[in-house]
N, C-alpha and C positions, 0 to 999 in steps of 0.2 A: 811410533815406530819400536821396540823398543833395543836396545839392546843387544847386537846379539854377543858381542865376546860374556855375558851374562848370562845370555840364553846359556852359551858358550860351557860356562863353566856350573853352570844348575845336572846340564844332561851326566856333564866329565863328573861330580861327581857322584853318578851315581853306577859308574862304571858297568852298562853294559855293551857289550856292542850292538846292539841296536838298533840303539840310541848315541853311541859311537860314532858310530855310521854317518850321518847327518846332520854331526851338533852345529857347523857353522851353518846355521839358515833362520832365516826371518820370521819362522814362527816359533810362541812364544809356548814352549812345551812341559808338562806341565807329569811328575812321576801320576804312578797311582795313588788317590790318601784321600787322609785330607780336607791339606790346605788345596788339592785339585776342587776337591766338590765344596767346600768354606768355599772358598771359591765365588763361585757358582754360584750361591746360596743366597750373600753375599752382594753379586748385585747379578744377581737373577737372571744366568744367562745357563741356557745348555751348557754339556758335554763333547766334547767331538773325542771318540777315544781312537784311536788309530790301533790293530795288535798288528805286529809281522815278525821279523826274524831277520839274519843278518845274511846269510844270504839267499836271501828270499828274491828270486828276478824281476815280481813286478811291485814288492816295497820295494827298492831297489830307483823301478821307473815315478813311481809313485812319489815317492821322495823326492826325485830330479825335479820330476815337471811342476809340480804340485807345489812342497812342503817348499820348496827354495825358492815360489819364486814372492814377487815382496805384490803384487793382487791378491793371488788365497792365504798369504801372511796378510795380511792387513784386514779383510773379510775375516781372519779365523780369531785375528785377536780383537779385537772390535767386537765379533755375537757368541762368542763362545771360548772355554776352557780347554787347552787340545792337552788330553793326554796321552802319551802314546807308550805302550806295555811290547818287551818280548815273551812272545807268546813261552820259548821256552822254557823261561824264568818264573812267569809267572802262568802256568798250563791253565790251569784255576779259573779263572779271568778269561781265559780264551775259551777252555773251555761251558760255561754259563754263557758268554757272548758270539760264540756260534750255533748252540741250538741256538740260539735268539736266530740270530739271519739262516739258517735254513727252515726255519717257522717263517720268515717271512718271505723267502723268496725263490726256497723249494733249492736253493745249493748251496753251497760255504766255501773256501782258500782265503789266501791269504796277500797282499792284507787285505784287512778286517777293518771294519768301516763302522761304528757303532755313534749314535748317536742317543743321547739318555736324557733323565732328567737329573736334575741335582744328590736326586739322592739313588740315584743308578738305576733308575727304572726306564729300558727301551723302547723307545719306538720311532728306530728307525735301522737296516743296518743296507750296506753290500760288502761289492770286493776293489778291488782295485775302480779308478772311479778317475776319467783322465781329466783335466782340466777345464777345455772347453767340451760342448755338447756335440754328441756327430752322429750321422750315422742311424738314428731314431735313440739315442742313449743318451739318459743326463747328464753331464758334465760337475763335477767337485763344487766352480762356483754357481749354476744353478742352480746344485743341491743345496751349498747353504742359504742362495738367500728365500727360494723357495720355504725348506724348510724356520728361517728366518721369519716369518712371514706365519707362518702355522704358530709360533712361537708365541709370535707378541697376536695374532689374534684370533684364532681359534686356541685357545692354548685346551679346551676340556677333551678336543678331542686328541689331543694329544698325549695325557696326561690319561683317558682309557684306554687309550691304545697299550702305553706304555701297564697299565692295570691290569690287561687280559694278559700281557705277554711272560710275566712274572708270576702269574693266578699258572700258566703252562706249563711254565717252567718248576713250579717246587709242583705238581701232578703230575709231569714225565717222571721226575726222581723214580719215584717208585710203581710205575704201572710197569716194567721195563722189566720185571721180576719176577712179579704175583698171580702166578699158575699154577702155585702148591707143584709143583712137578719136583721129581729122586730123579740123581741121576742115571742113566742108564743104559745099555746097550747099545737104544737105538737109538741115542743120541745122536752116538758116535756113527755107526752103521751109514745115518743120515748125512752128518756129514760129509762121509768116505763121496756117498754116493750126489747130492750134490754136485761135491768137485767133479767129482769123474765126469758129468757129465755136462758140465761149463769148460771141459779140457780141449784145451788146442793139440790136440794128438800131431800134425804135422809143426806147431815148429815148442810145443808145451807154453807151462805156464796153464791161469782161466779165466777163463770172457777175454774177448776185445780189449785192442790198445784203446789207451793209451794200457799198458803191464805194468804192477807190479810186483814186488820181487814173491811177498809175505812169506818169509821163513815161516814166518812160526805155525804156519796152514802144510808146510812138508813135513820140519820136528815132530807132526800129528801125525802122517799119515806113514813116515816113518815108523814108528810105533805101533802105527793102525794092523803092519803090516807085521810086527813081530808080535802081536797078541791072537792076528785071527787070518790072518795066510792072503794072501790075494797079488799073488803075480802085474793085477792090474795095479793094484797101488800099489807096489813096489815100480814098476815100468811108468807109471805119470810122475811118478816123482824124482827117477832118474832120468826122465825126460827132462825136464822145466832146472833138474839143477846144467845141465852140462847147457841146452838151449841156453839156459843165462850168461854162462862165461863163453861156449860159442862166438856171441852179441859182443854189438860193443858196448853193452850199458857193464864190462869188465872191462872196467882198463889195459889192456895186454900188456903196458907199453913200465905202466908206474905202480901195478895193482892194485885190488879194492875194486868196489860195484860202485856206481851212480845210482840216486833213486830210481828209481824206474824207467823203463820204453819207451818211447813214444810211440813202439810201432808191435806190431803183433812177431815181428822174427828178433828182439830184443836189439837191433844193429843200433838201431837213433835215441841215444840214453837225454832226461833229463840231468847235464852234465858235473848238478851238482853231488857232495859225496860226505853222506850220512857217521857219522856212530854207529847211528841200533840199525841201521841195515849192515855193518857192516859185520856191527856182535853177531846180528842173528843171525846172518848168514854164516859168517863164519862158526858158528855154533849147529847148522843143517848140518854142511859142507864136510865138518868132523863124523858128526853124529853118521853120517853116507859114507866114512871111509870106513866106521865102525862095524859100520852093520854090514858091506858089499865087502868087503875090501880093494874093492878099487883103488890104484894108489893113483889118480884123478884127483881125486878128493880130497884125498892130503894134498897135492901140489897147491891147488883151487886156494884151500885152508891158507896152507904157505904165506902165499902172494894177498893174499891180505892180509896173515898178520906181519910178513915185510911191511906193506901199506901204513896202517896201522902204530907200526913202531916205531916207523923213518921218518913217519909227518903227523902226525895226533898226537904224540908221543910228548908231556910236556915233560922237562929235565930231568921233573919231579918226584916227576909214576902214570900221572895221572893224566886225561884223555881228554885232545878237541872236542868238538864239535861236531869240524864238520867243512868240508871247503867250497866253497863259491863253484857258479854253476860259468861266470864270468872273468873274460878278460877281459880288461881296455876298453870294456864295453861290450863285450859279444864274447855269444858264448859259445860254448868249442871251442872257443881257441883256442885256450893251449892243451887238448888232444888230440887235434887234427891237423893235415898234412898233406903238402900236395905229395905229389908224385915226387920228381924231380929233388925237390928238397929231400924229401931222403936219403934218392938214390950224392947229389952232391955229398951229406953227411958220411954216408956210408961206400962209397964209393961205388960202381956201377953192378958191378956181379955180385959184393953180397948185399947192395943195392934192392937188386933183382930177386935172392933169392928172397927178401925177406918180405917185399911186392910180394909175390906167389904166396911167398907163408900166412900173408894176414888184408887179403886182395883187395892190395891199393893196386886203383888204376889210376888212369892220365885222366877219366874224367870224374872219377870221385867219387863217394855214395853218399857229399852229404853236401848241400850248398859249395860244390867245385871244389868239394878237399873229403879227405879216406878220413875214419875211424876205423882203425887199423880193428879188425873179427879176423872167427875163421869158423864162420857160418859155412861157406866150402871146403870147405879143409877135414879133411876124412881122417888128418891127423892130427883132432886133437885134441886127441886126456896123452897123447909124447912131449913129456918133457926132451925140446931139441935141445942142447946145451949151446952150439952154434946157434941160434934163435935166440935163447936169453943172451946172451952176452955181444944181441946186436939191439935189444933191446935196453938196455944197460948202457951201451953210448945211444943212443936217441932217450932216451930218459938224462942223461946230464944234460942234449944237446938243449934237450922243450925245461928244462930249466930256465936255463938261462935268455929261451927265448924270447918269453916273459912270464909272469908273473900268478898266481891265486892268492886270492882273500882265507885266507881259512879265519875261522869262525876259535877262537882261544876263551870260551867261555870252555871251567870242568862241570858239566853236569853230575850230580846226586845217580842216578836216576841211569842213565848213559854210561855210568860208568860199570853200576851193580853191571846192563848190561854183556857190556869187555869186558870185565873180568867175569862171569861165566864162558866166554867166547874162549877166552884163554888160557883159561880153565882149563877149563873140555880136554883142548886145543893141545893141553902139556899131558894129561892121562891116557890122551888117546896115539897120539904121536910123539912124547918120550924128550922131545927139544930141552933141555933144564934153562933157555929162554923166557921159553910163554909160561914158567912159573915164575921164574923173578918179575916178569910184566910184569902177571896178575896183582903178588904179591907184591908188589912195588907201591900199584896204584891202591890196592885195598889201604897201608902202609897215609898214600895223603889222605881216601876220605877219612881215616884215623881223626887226623894230622890240624881238616883242615875246612871238614865239613863237618865233624859230629861237634855237639856236645859232651863234656861228664856228666850227664845224664842219657844218649842215649840218643839226646833230637838229632835229628839230619836238619844237612839246606839244602837247601834247594843249587847254590851254582857259588862256584869259584873265579872267580877273576882278582890281578894286579893285587895278593894277595888281601884280601875281602873274601869272604864265604854268607851272606846273603839269602833272606827269606827263609818263608819256616820252611822244612819239607812234607812233603805232599802222599798220598799214599802209594807212588811209584816208587819214590826216593827209593822209602820202607821197605815195598815186595821186591825192585831190582836189586836193591841190593841186598836183602839179605839170598836173592837167587844166589846172586857172584858170591856170597859166604860160602855160600855147602857145592854149593862149585869146587870153591878153591878149596875145602875140609877135603870131599872123595878123591882131590887129584893129589892132596897133602898128604892127610890123616892128621893137619892138628885141630886138637879140638882148639885151640885157640880159634879156630873160622865157624864154629860149632860152636863153641856158646855166645861166639856173638852175632850169631842168624839165630840163635833166641834168644837174646837179648832186640834186640831190632825188631823181631814181630812179636815179644814180650809191648812192647813199646808202637807197635802198628793197633795192633785189639786194641791199646788202652785210649788212645790217638782218634784214633777214624772205624772202628768198628759199631753196626750199631749193634747191639743186645739180643731184641726184641727180634728186631725179624731177618737179621742177618747181610752181611752185603757190609761192605768198606764206602764208608763218605771221602770225598777228593781230598776235600781238608781239616786240620786238625777241628773237634768239638769247640776246645779256647782260645783262636786262635778271633783275628774280624772274622764277621760274617759276611761273603756276599748276598744279592737281594735270592741268588738260591744254596745246597747246599751239594750240591749235582753228588752219584755215585754210578762210575760207570760201568757197563757191562763188556761192550762192543770189541773185538777186539780189529782195531783198524791196525795202523804200517807198525802198527808199537802191538802189543798183547797191550790189551786194558791190567789197571792194577788191581780192581776183585780178578782177574786169571791168575794173575802172579800172585793172590796177595795165597789163594783157596791154593795154586802147584805146591806150593814156600809150606807152608804151612802143614801140607800132606806130607810133603815130603821131611820133614822135620818130625811131627810123627815117627814117622816108621824107620828113622838112626837112633830118633833114643823113646821112643816105646812110652810118650809123656804124655798118660790122662786127660790132664789141664784143653789139649789139644781140643779134647774128643765133640765137645760140645762146640766149642766154634769151629770146626771143624763141619761138624751136622748140621747145623745155620746157615755155612758156608755155602756149603753145596746145592742144598735145595734155594737157595737163595739164588745161583749163578743154573742151576738149572733148568729156574723158569724162566730166565732170561734164554738162555740158552735152547730148549725147546718153540723161543721164536722164530729161532733162524743160526742153527747146530751152523752149518758153515759158517757164518760169522764169531765162532767160538770156539775157535780150535786151542787155543791157549788154556781153557777152562779146562777143555775137551783131554785135556793131556791128563789136566787136577783128577779127572776122573777115571783116565784110566787106574789109576791110583789103587786105585780101596773097587773097580770093580772085576777087577782083575787078580787073580792071585799075586803079590807077595813074594819074594825068599829079599828075607834076613841074613846075616852074614854077618857074624863078627871071627876073628882070629886072633886068637890069642898068642902074641913070638916074646918070645925069652928072651930078647931084646932086640935090636938094630937088626945085624943080624935078615932079621925076618922082614926088613920091608924088600927087599927087589922082587920075593913071591908073590910077597900080596901086593903090592902095585903088578906085576902081572896079572895076575889075578884082578885088583881093578882094572886093567882094558882092554881084557878079553869080555867081562861081563858087556850083556844092554838087555836092556827091559826093567821089566816093572822088576829092578836088584838095589837094596840098598846094606852097606857095607863098613863095618870098622872096622880095627883096629886097635888092640888095647896090648901093651907092654906093660916091663916092672914104669917104666920112666913115666905113662900120661894113665898111667889105671886111677890115681885121683882127681886128676882133671877133667879125667872120664868119665867116669859114676857118675861125678854131677847131673854133666846132661844127659849122660844115657845113665840114669841107679839102679835100670837094670842085669849094667857087665858087672857088677861087685862082686857078683855068685859064681863068675866064670877063673878056674882055677890058671895062672901062669904055670904052663908046665915046665919042667926043668930044663930043652932041648927042643928050638927048630917054633914050632906051632901049628898050633890046634887048630879047626876049623873047628863050627859051631850054626849048624843054618835048619833056619829055622823055616815054615809056609805054610797059610793060612791054617796057620792058629797053632798049629803043630812043631815042636820041633826034632831032628834026626838024630842022630846017633853022630858024637861028634868023631872028623878023622882026622885023621896027619898028615896027607900028603892032597898035592895039588891033582892028583891022578885021580884018586876017592873023591874029589870035590865038585871035580870035572866032569864025574860017576854020577854023583849025585845033584848033579842043574842037569844035566840030561834024562836023568828018570823023569826029575820034577818039569819039566819042559813037558816031556812024553805026558805025565798024566793032565797039562794043561792041552796041549793041544785035543 
């Protein structure tokens, strides 16, 4: 049996929260890399790979049940080389081997269990395995014994499976996009129609339980409504946003959303809160306010932001990954209450007011306790000051009652999404705290997660940045930078977005056929180099890359992006044609080229023009790009957007140059004239 202290030190040196969760255990874990595979070759052992993440419930269960068990450890250490990977730190490894699991078993999930050859070729896959076989399902110990017998007695069979799966992996990489399609409005309409057919008219959302927020689908529908109209599109988007908030998936005490709902009503969530969900939902609710003017959406946006800024923000500005679902080993314990508990804290009278507002009963709605919710409250859109104060009292009590584990990794990709959401919230809501938070997070990435030659890292924790950045890191960070530019008009962010996109194309782009690979061409290769197009809980890196490149092209007018965009759009259209509703973020990119765009350059004599230009930015929605030129930024702006060099600075006030469809209109000097031009252009487009 290995020395557990030695094992612990190996894991502590990795500084990964997922590894550290179970550092003191008898399994001799290795991080992914040469040492593990060289050991497997030298000792002629298969490799046992476990992929999970720190706030994964079943990852914890398997770790406690098996990986901390002496009997399991003895078998693993004797017959295998054990490797543990945090999926959030190495999404490339997770992507490759999740495909294997889905190919072999028909489904996937975490913890992901893979057994492979020392050459990294997989031949067995599963998700959670109990220690012992039960109810007709194989347990971990029996599985390890069976595979060891195969490894010794039928090696050719094992190797053949590995070869077949590796071949399938590499074939799959390009097959998703090779259909010869081009972007079309028909793809957008097909996606909208598919979502409409899957829409739950009573409770909102799409498909049956479990229900995931899929905020990028809602953002696409908002924009489809702006471009195509259709009250049905708007109503199902609004219904979903409202019902998600009314249920228990939204934390009515502390703000922020959980990952998904286990039921159709959005009442009972999987209580884990993730940064990326809240980033995309923040963007969606803020867009809802921008489009409809309904203050309800602004209220929900502020609730998300209060949670993020108070709980998931590092003191230096970076955003943490999320919070666990469990407290003291019980899922949801942190978030649920007995009715008596509430009246004891708030008093009988105020407690009853709270209970009536949030549907709290003696019987409860979740395992004898209550998840506060507004499903039965018709006044759910009202911001009630008395209720807010009661929620704050319960929030303070909840903090003292029990604790939640916070996954304090700071991931570049997820931070990029949150920067985008927080910057957009400032642009729409006007609260300077939000701009400051977005800028501070961007400064954190520049300082801690970026090299002088514009290469990004994946993760920062405990003073250390590790792992070469992958496509999502570059695409999502560029998304955040562009939103920051539009929120602040600081050309520094526009220039930085341009540099990051240039590096993204250099490292990941397939110049021959289009599409971006998941990891860089000059880094160690896995058995496959995946190229992901499908939007899951997160938009795919390819969808986000297409979107940011198109926005960058419209803002800068630089023709160098045209060739990349043409190949990328063709590639993405081929993927989207197979299931348009599963590629909504890519469809948002298509919207930027399929519909007439409007480009506005506001040229001001000085800083006093900022307030007027900011007001214009706040009220513009749809396919619109806005640049602001002043005497102070004209040199820097002309480097990023060379066409702006020809726009003279007026002696006073602000002059607006408006272009659409490749034609520029006569410049105007007042906001009223700009609004009139925008209405005229909108009428032409409709």
